[in-house]
Each structure stands twice: as C-alpha cells, then as structure tokens.
C-alpha positions as CSV (number, residue, x, y, z in Angstrom):
1,X,34.4,-69.6,-13.2
2,X,33.9,-71.2,-16.6
3,X,30.9,-73.0,-15.3
4,X,29.3,-69.6,-14.3
5,X,30.3,-67.5,-17.3
6,X,31.1,-70.1,-19.9
7,X,34.4,-70.9,-21.6
8,X,36.3,-68.2,-23.4
9,X,35.4,-68.0,-27.1
10,X,38.1,-69.0,-29.5
11,X,36.4,-67.6,-32.6
12,X,37.3,-64.3,-34.3
13,X,36.5,-61.1,-32.5
14,X,33.6,-59.1,-33.9
15,X,34.5,-56.1,-36.0
16,X,32.9,-52.7,-35.9
17,X,31.3,-53.1,-39.3
18,X,29.8,-56.4,-38.3
19,X,28.4,-54.8,-35.1
20,X,26.8,-52.0,-37.2
21,X,25.3,-54.6,-39.6
22,X,23.8,-56.6,-36.7
23,X,22.3,-53.5,-35.2
24,X,20.8,-52.4,-38.4
25,X,19.2,-55.8,-38.9
26,X,17.7,-55.6,-35.4
27,X,16.3,-52.1,-36.2
28,X,14.7,-53.5,-39.3
29,X,13.0,-56.3,-37.4
30,X,11.7,-53.7,-34.9
31,X,10.3,-51.7,-37.7
32,X,8.4,-54.7,-39.0
33,X,6.9,-55.3,-35.5
34,X,6.0,-51.7,-35.1
35,X,4.2,-51.7,-38.5
36,X,2.2,-54.7,-37.4
37,X,1.2,-53.1,-34.1
38,X,0.2,-49.9,-35.9
39,X,-2.0,-52.0,-38.2
40,X,-3.7,-53.7,-35.1
41,X,-4.3,-50.3,-33.5
42,X,-5.9,-49.0,-36.7
43,X,-8.2,-52.1,-36.7
44,X,-9.2,-51.6,-33.1
45,X,-9.8,-47.9,-33.7
46,X,-12.0,-48.7,-36.7
47,X,-14.1,-51.2,-34.7
48,X,-14.5,-49.0,-31.7
49,X,-15.7,-46.1,-33.8
50,X,-18.6,-48.2,-34.8
51,X,-19.5,-49.6,-31.4
52,X,-21.5,-48.1,-28.6
53,X,-20.2,-47.7,-25.1
54,X,-20.3,-50.9,-23.2
55,X,-18.3,-53.9,-22.1
56,X,-17.3,-54.9,-25.6
57,X,-15.9,-51.5,-26.4
58,X,-14.2,-51.4,-23.1
59,X,-12.5,-54.7,-23.8
60,X,-11.3,-53.6,-27.1
61,X,-10.0,-50.4,-25.5
62,X,-8.0,-52.4,-23.0
63,X,-6.4,-54.4,-25.8
64,X,-5.6,-51.3,-27.7
65,X,-4.0,-49.8,-24.6
66,X,-1.7,-52.8,-24.2
67,X,-0.7,-52.7,-27.9
68,X,0.1,-48.9,-27.5
69,X,2.3,-49.6,-24.5
70,X,4.1,-52.3,-26.4
71,X,4.6,-50.0,-29.4
72,X,6.1,-47.3,-27.2
73,X,8.5,-49.9,-25.7
74,X,9.6,-51.0,-29.2
75,X,10.0,-47.5,-30.4
76,X,12.2,-46.7,-27.4
77,X,14.4,-49.8,-28.2
78,X,14.5,-48.8,-31.9
79,X,15.6,-45.2,-31.0
80,X,18.4,-46.5,-28.8
81,X,19.6,-48.9,-31.4
82,X,19.6,-46.2,-34.1
83,X,21.7,-44.0,-31.8
84,X,24.1,-46.9,-31.2
85,X,24.4,-47.6,-34.9
86,X,25.1,-43.9,-35.6
87,X,27.8,-43.8,-32.9
88,X,29.4,-46.9,-34.3
89,X,29.3,-45.4,-37.8
90,X,31.1,-42.3,-36.5
91,X,33.7,-44.5,-34.8
92,X,34.1,-46.4,-38.0
93,X,34.7,-43.2,-40.0
94,X,37.2,-42.0,-37.5
95,X,39.0,-45.3,-37.7
96,X,39.1,-45.2,-41.5
97,X,40.4,-41.7,-41.4
98,X,43.1,-42.6,-38.9
99,X,44.2,-45.5,-41.1
100,X,44.4,-43.2,-44.1
101,X,46.5,-40.7,-42.1
102,X,48.8,-43.5,-40.9
103,X,49.2,-44.7,-44.4
104,X,50.0,-41.2,-45.7
105,X,52.6,-40.7,-42.9
106,X,54.2,-44.1,-43.8
107,X,54.4,-43.1,-47.4
108,X,55.9,-39.7,-46.6
109,X,58.5,-41.4,-44.4
110,X,59.5,-43.8,-47.1
111,X,59.6,-41.0,-49.7
112,X,61.7,-38.8,-47.4
113,X,64.1,-41.7,-46.8
114,X,64.4,-42.3,-50.6
115,X,65.0,-38.6,-51.4
116,X,67.7,-38.3,-48.7
117,X,69.4,-41.4,-50.1
118,X,69.2,-40.0,-53.7
119,X,70.2,-36.4,-53.0
120,X,72.9,-37.6,-50.7
121,X,74.8,-38.9,-53.7
122,X,74.7,-35.6,-55.5
123,X,77.9,-33.5,-55.2
124,X,76.9,-29.8,-55.4
125,X,80.5,-28.7,-55.7
126,X,81.0,-31.0,-58.7
127,X,77.9,-29.6,-60.4
128,X,79.3,-26.0,-59.8
129,X,82.6,-27.0,-61.4
130,X,80.9,-28.5,-64.4
131,X,78.9,-25.3,-64.8
132,X,82.1,-23.2,-64.7
133,X,83.8,-25.4,-67.2
134,X,80.8,-25.2,-69.6
135,X,80.8,-21.4,-69.3
136,X,84.6,-21.3,-70.1
137,X,84.0,-23.6,-73.1
138,X,81.3,-21.3,-74.4
139,X,83.6,-18.3,-74.1
140,X,86.3,-20.1,-75.9
141,X,83.9,-21.1,-78.7
142,X,82.7,-17.5,-79.1
143,X,86.3,-16.3,-79.4
144,X,87.0,-19.0,-82.0
145,X,83.9,-17.9,-84.0
146,X,85.0,-14.2,-83.9
147,X,88.5,-15.2,-85.0
148,X,87.2,-17.2,-88.0
149,X,84.9,-14.5,-89.0
150,X,87.6,-11.8,-89.1
151,X,88.2,-10.1,-92.5
152,X,91.6,-9.7,-94.2
153,X,92.8,-6.3,-95.6
154,X,89.3,-5.2,-96.4
155,X,88.7,-1.5,-95.7
156,X,85.8,-1.1,-93.4
157,X,85.0,2.6,-94.1
158,X,83.6,3.5,-97.5
159,X,82.7,7.1,-98.4
160,X,79.4,7.7,-100.2
161,X,81.2,10.0,-102.7
162,X,83.6,7.2,-103.5
163,X,80.7,4.8,-104.0
164,X,79.0,7.2,-106.5
165,X,82.2,7.6,-108.4
166,X,82.8,3.9,-108.6
167,X,79.3,3.3,-109.9
168,X,79.6,6.0,-112.5
169,X,82.9,4.5,-113.7
170,X,81.3,1.1,-114.0
171,X,78.5,2.5,-116.1
172,X,80.8,4.3,-118.5
173,X,82.9,1.1,-118.9
174,X,79.8,-1.0,-119.7
175,X,78.6,1.6,-122.3
176,X,82.1,1.6,-123.9
177,X,82.1,-2.2,-124.2
178,X,78.6,-2.1,-125.8
179,X,79.8,0.4,-128.4
180,X,83.0,-1.5,-129.2
181,X,81.0,-4.7,-129.7
182,X,79.0,-3.3,-132.6
183,X,82.1,-2.3,-134.7
184,X,82.0,1.3,-133.7
185,X,78.5,1.8,-135.0
186,X,75.5,2.3,-133.0
187,X,72.9,-0.4,-133.4
188,X,69.9,0.7,-135.5
189,X,66.6,0.8,-133.7
190,X,64.2,-2.0,-134.5
191,X,61.5,0.2,-136.0
192,X,64.0,1.4,-138.7
193,X,64.8,-2.1,-140.0
194,X,63.0,-3.1,-143.2
195,X,60.8,-6.0,-142.5
196,X,58.9,-8.0,-145.1
197,X,55.4,-9.1,-144.2
198,X,54.8,-12.8,-144.0
199,X,52.2,-12.8,-146.8
200,X,54.7,-11.5,-149.5
201,X,56.5,-14.3,-151.3
202,X,59.6,-12.3,-152.5
203,X,61.0,-9.1,-151.2
204,X,60.8,-6.1,-153.6
205,X,64.0,-5.0,-155.3
206,X,65.6,-1.8,-154.0
207,X,65.6,0.0,-157.4
208,X,61.9,-0.6,-158.0
209,X,61.0,0.6,-154.6
210,X,62.8,3.9,-155.2
211,X,61.2,4.3,-158.7
212,X,57.8,3.7,-157.2
213,X,58.6,6.2,-154.5
214,X,59.8,8.8,-157.1
C-alpha cells in the first residue's frame, strides 16, 4: 500500500490559514498568466487588423483562437480557486467565532464558580443581626442626646406682655444708673460747653468776658 500511495507524512498538518494563503498565491499566479495571454491577444488583434485576408491572417487567427481557449480555461480555474478561498475564509471566521464563544463560556464558568465560593461564605442572618444591632444603637444614641439636651427648671412658655414689661423695667433701671453716675445732675450737652479755639494762647477771664458782653 505504501508503494502505491506513498508513506504517511509525519510532518505537521496544514492549517486552514495556510490553505487560504496557498490558494491566494495560486490565484495571483493565474492572474499573471491571464495578463500575459491578454497581451498576446491584443498583439494578434493589432496585427490582424492591418492584414488582408489570406493564409497569414488565417494562421494568426488560429493562434489567437488557441490563446483564447487557454485564457478561458485559466479564468475558470481562477474562479474556482477564488470560490474555494472564500469558502475557507468563511470557515476560518466561523472557527474563530466558535473559539471566542468557548473562551467566553469558560470564563463565565470560572466566574460563576468563584462567585458561588465567595457568596457561600456570607451569612445573611448574621448581616441582618448586625443591621438590627446598629439600629438599636442608633436609637440609644438618640435617647442619650435628647437626655443631655434637656433643660432644668426653665419655664418654656413666655407671654409677650411679660416680655414687654421685662424690657421696660430693664430700660428704666439702665436710665437710673446713668443718672446716679453723674452725681444726680444731668450731663450738659456738648454744644453748651465752652471750648477755646486752638489758635488762642490763653483763655479769656470770666469777668472780662461778661464786661465785654455788657
């Protein structure tokens, strides 16, 4: 069997990307050959347009016909290779998408396992008890604040008439203290106090001022 079909290859298996690359290389080589055949056909067409009908023109026409047949064959091969390359590219895209999906699924599984492990250690009842204890402590704190802010023997209700009387009494008391501080005499207004201008060296005597006034 090995003599007929050859020995089994021990090398690495070809990948889809390598197959696409090889196919694209083959397509490029066919494009080069087709461009060369088109150039030859253009040459034959130019020469035949200048020739009269005869054996020479018939020979050129026969050569041009063979080149055209070869070009059609190469174009058919190129179209088939392009379709193959497109199919392999689609398969490669599907493979990459499948790999991404599998990777996402694996990550989600690991994350789910980690979350279960972490949340499994959480005691919901313990958290509820802590919340209840915190609420009780807050209520106790509020009661302490209210107790410390309580007033001692201070009347809470004050009548407006009582307030007016108290203010009037305070005003009279302040007026009496001001009068007692001046020796029982009211203080003379500032405009009635004799003032000596700064440009006079000595103040005038009281008797001379009265004579001058008389």
